[in-house]
C-alpha positions as CSV (number, residue, x, y, z in Angstrom):
1,X,-0.1,0.0,-0.1
2,X,1.6,3.5,-0.8
3,X,0.5,7.2,-0.5
4,X,-1.3,7.0,3.1
5,X,-1.6,10.0,4.4
6,X,-3.7,11.2,7.8
7,X,-4.5,14.8,8.2
8,X,-6.5,16.7,10.7
9,X,-9.7,18.2,10.3
10,X,-9.7,21.8,11.4
11,X,-10.9,23.5,8.4
12,X,-13.8,23.1,5.7
13,X,-11.2,21.8,3.1
14,X,-10.6,18.5,5.7
15,X,-13.8,18.7,6.9
16,X,-15.4,17.9,3.4
17,X,-12.7,15.0,3.0
18,X,-14.3,13.0,6.0
19,X,-15.7,9.9,3.8
20,X,-19.2,9.0,4.4
21,X,-20.6,5.8,6.4
22,X,-21.0,2.6,5.0
23,X,-24.5,2.9,5.6
24,X,-26.5,5.9,4.1
25,X,-28.9,6.4,6.9
26,X,-26.0,7.6,9.5
27,X,-23.2,10.5,8.9
28,X,-20.3,11.3,10.3
29,X,-20.4,14.6,9.3
30,X,-23.8,15.3,10.9
31,X,-23.8,13.4,14.3
32,X,-23.5,14.7,17.2
33,X,-24.6,11.6,19.0
34,X,-21.5,12.2,21.6
35,X,-21.7,16.0,21.8
36,X,-25.0,16.0,22.9
37,X,-25.5,13.7,26.0
38,X,-29.9,13.4,25.5
39,X,-30.5,14.4,22.1
40,X,-27.5,13.6,20.0
41,X,-28.1,11.7,16.8
42,X,-26.0,9.9,14.5
43,X,-28.3,10.1,11.5
44,X,-27.5,11.6,8.1
45,X,-29.1,15.1,7.8
46,X,-28.0,17.1,4.7
47,X,-29.0,20.4,6.1
48,X,-26.4,20.1,8.3
49,X,-23.7,19.7,5.2
50,X,-24.3,24.0,4.2
51,X,-22.6,26.7,5.8
52,X,-24.9,28.3,8.9
53,X,-24.2,30.1,11.7
54,X,-22.8,27.6,14.8
55,X,-25.1,26.3,17.1
56,X,-26.2,29.0,19.7
57,X,-24.5,28.1,23.0
58,X,-26.7,27.9,26.3
59,X,-27.4,31.4,28.0
60,X,-24.5,32.9,29.7
61,X,-25.6,33.5,33.9
62,X,-22.7,33.1,36.5
63,X,-19.7,35.4,35.4
64,X,-22.0,38.2,33.8
65,X,-20.9,41.4,34.7
66,X,-23.5,43.4,36.4
67,X,-22.5,46.9,36.1
68,X,-21.8,46.2,32.5
69,X,-24.4,48.5,30.6
70,X,-27.2,46.7,29.0
71,X,-27.0,45.4,25.4
72,X,-23.3,44.8,25.2
73,X,-20.0,45.0,26.8
74,X,-18.4,48.3,28.4
75,X,-16.1,50.6,26.6
76,X,-12.4,50.4,27.4
77,X,-10.8,53.6,26.8
78,X,-7.5,52.4,26.8
79,X,-8.6,49.9,23.6
80,X,-7.2,51.8,20.6
81,X,-9.8,49.3,18.6
82,X,-12.8,51.2,19.5
83,X,-15.0,52.0,16.3
84,X,-17.4,54.4,15.6
85,X,-20.3,55.1,17.2
86,X,-18.5,55.0,20.3
87,X,-15.8,57.3,22.3
88,X,-12.8,56.6,20.4
89,X,-9.4,55.9,22.5
90,X,-8.0,58.2,24.7
91,X,-5.7,60.8,22.2
92,X,-3.2,63.6,23.4
93,X,-4.9,66.9,23.8
94,X,-2.0,68.5,22.6
95,X,-1.4,66.5,19.7
96,X,-2.9,67.4,16.2
97,X,-5.9,65.8,15.2
98,X,-4.7,63.5,12.6
99,X,-1.8,62.0,14.7
100,X,-2.5,58.5,15.3
101,X,-3.9,57.4,18.4
102,X,-0.3,56.4,20.9
103,X,0.3,52.9,21.6
104,X,-1.2,52.0,24.8
105,X,1.5,49.3,26.8
106,X,-1.4,48.1,28.9
107,X,-4.0,47.3,26.6
108,X,-4.0,43.1,25.8
109,X,-2.2,42.0,22.5
110,X,-4.0,38.7,21.1
111,X,-2.9,36.8,18.5
112,X,-5.5,35.3,16.1
113,X,-6.9,32.3,17.7
114,X,-7.5,29.6,15.2
115,X,-11.3,28.6,14.6
116,X,-14.1,28.0,12.4
117,X,-16.1,30.5,10.0
118,X,-19.2,31.6,11.4
119,X,-20.6,30.7,8.5
120,X,-19.1,26.8,8.4
121,X,-21.1,24.1,8.6
122,X,-22.2,22.8,12.4
123,X,-20.4,19.8,12.8
124,X,-17.5,21.5,11.6
125,X,-18.1,23.6,14.5
126,X,-18.3,20.9,16.8
127,X,-15.0,19.4,15.7
128,X,-13.4,23.1,16.0
129,X,-14.2,24.3,19.7
130,X,-11.1,23.2,21.2
131,X,-9.1,24.5,18.4
132,X,-7.6,27.5,20.1
133,X,-6.7,24.9,23.6
134,X,-6.8,21.3,22.6
135,X,-5.9,21.1,18.9
136,X,-7.9,18.9,16.0
137,X,-10.4,16.4,17.2
138,X,-10.6,14.4,14.0
139,X,-8.7,12.7,11.7
140,X,-8.8,11.4,8.4
141,X,-7.0,8.6,6.8
142,X,-6.3,8.9,3.0
143,X,-5.1,6.4,0.4
144,X,-3.5,7.9,-2.6
145,X,-5.7,10.7,-2.0
146,X,-9.1,9.1,-1.3
147,X,-10.2,9.4,2.0
148,X,-10.6,5.8,3.3
149,X,-11.1,5.9,7.5
150,X,-12.0,8.6,9.6
151,X,-11.8,9.2,14.2
152,X,-13.2,11.5,16.2
153,X,-11.5,11.8,19.6
154,X,-10.9,14.4,22.2
155,X,-11.0,15.4,25.8
156,X,-13.5,13.8,28.1
157,X,-14.8,17.4,28.7
158,X,-15.9,17.7,24.9
159,X,-18.3,14.4,24.9
160,X,-21.1,14.6,27.6
161,X,-22.0,10.9,26.3
162,X,-19.1,9.6,26.9
163,X,-19.1,11.2,30.4
164,X,-22.2,9.6,31.5
165,X,-21.0,6.2,30.5
166,X,-18.4,6.8,32.6
167,X,-20.6,7.8,35.6
168,X,-21.9,4.3,35.5
169,X,-18.6,2.6,36.7
170,X,-17.2,3.9,40.2
171,X,-14.4,1.7,39.0
172,X,-13.0,3.7,36.5
173,X,-9.7,6.4,37.7
174,X,-11.4,9.3,38.1
175,X,-8.0,11.1,37.9
176,X,-6.4,12.1,35.8
177,X,-9.3,11.8,33.3
178,X,-8.3,10.1,29.8
179,X,-8.8,11.1,26.3
180,X,-11.4,9.3,24.5
181,X,-12.0,8.1,21.0
182,X,-15.6,8.4,20.1
183,X,-15.6,7.2,16.6
184,X,-13.3,5.5,14.2
185,X,-14.8,3.8,10.6
186,X,-13.2,2.5,7.2
187,X,-15.1,2.8,4.2
188,X,-16.8,-0.6,3.0
189,X,-14.5,-0.4,0.2
190,X,-11.5,-0.5,2.2
191,X,-12.2,-2.9,5.2
192,X,-9.9,-6.0,6.0
193,X,-6.5,-3.6,5.2
194,X,-5.8,-2.3,8.6
195,X,-6.7,1.1,8.2
196,X,-8.8,1.5,11.1
197,X,-5.9,0.6,13.4
198,X,-3.4,2.0,11.4
199,X,-5.6,5.5,12.0
200,X,-6.2,4.4,15.8
201,X,-1.9,4.1,16.2
202,X,-1.5,7.7,15.1
203,X,-4.5,9.6,17.1
204,X,-3.0,7.2,20.2
205,X,0.2,9.0,19.3
206,X,-1.0,12.0,19.0
207,X,-3.0,12.3,22.4
208,X,0.2,11.0,24.0
209,X,2.1,14.2,22.8
210,X,-0.7,15.7,24.1
211,X,0.0,15.3,27.7
212,X,-2.8,12.5,28.0
213,X,-1.6,9.2,29.7
214,X,-4.7,7.3,29.0
215,X,-7.3,6.5,26.1
216,X,-10.7,5.2,26.6
217,X,-13.3,3.9,24.3
218,X,-16.8,2.7,24.6
219,X,-18.2,0.4,22.0
220,X,-21.2,-0.7,21.4
221,X,-21.2,-5.0,21.5
222,X,-24.8,-5.4,19.8
223,X,-25.0,-2.7,17.0
224,X,-24.7,-3.7,13.5
225,X,-21.0,-3.3,12.2
226,X,-22.5,-0.3,9.8
227,X,-24.2,1.1,12.9
228,X,-21.7,1.7,15.3
229,X,-19.4,4.7,15.8
230,X,-17.2,3.0,18.3
231,X,-16.5,-0.6,16.7
232,X,-16.4,-3.6,18.9
233,X,-14.0,-4.8,21.6
234,X,-12.3,-6.8,19.6
235,X,-11.1,-4.2,17.2
236,X,-10.0,-2.3,20.5
237,X,-8.2,-5.2,21.6
238,X,-6.1,-5.5,18.4
239,X,-5.3,-1.8,18.7
240,X,-3.7,-2.9,22.3
241,X,-6.9,-1.7,24.7
242,X,-7.6,-3.6,27.4
243,X,-11.2,-4.4,28.3
244,X,-11.5,-1.7,32.0
245,X,-15.5,-2.5,32.3
246,X,-16.9,-5.9,31.1
247,X,-20.6,-5.0,30.6
248,X,-22.9,-6.8,28.0
249,X,-24.3,-3.5,26.9
250,X,-21.8,-0.3,27.5
251,X,-18.5,-1.9,28.1
252,X,-15.0,0.0,28.5
253,X,-11.9,-0.1,26.6
254,X,-9.2,1.7,28.0
255,X,-5.3,2.1,26.9
256,X,-2.6,3.4,29.1
257,X,-0.2,6.0,27.3
């Protein structure tokens, strides 16, 4: 096999490279099963593939500034970026009217943070939530430029449904918390070539480099192969994981890094 590459899904081009599910009723590109603990779905939803504003987050309550004026954040007189319709930055009263605003050494200077364009697909917004802190949440394996396998992963905090599974088992270590792999899939035409295991190894090495000491996954033994997002316990055993919780409904596979 030649020309095997793995790319991170961090922008729309990478998102468009995610291969379709073997069962057309499901779609990696519209799945929020792991991100929404109550109403998440693996279903194919064509509308999610179009651009649009990101899903609305929960209303902010704690942490709001009770002294800020209604309708927006308070004006910072030391911020030289103040725009039209607001009192501009502090000016030198002895300078010329066309003199540039003086540099304020106390104003914060932040580099642009990586993120997803506001009009990107909804699932891409979910995959891009941690770009500024954690990095990518998904990878695509390509063979000779053709997508052949897909994997979704990340910190436990990004996947509420995974946290619910863990809460069932007090015997699982609570500190440090593991990274999780929520989805691994190979296209129907490339099965049996070991591409899924190969992609898992790349993801595991990446997670170890990001500082995680363990990774877990939560397979679905009773699901059809084309309907499960987390493969089977046998697959994870072949990838070097051990059976941390032996449960016929919700087993937990774990690998120390």
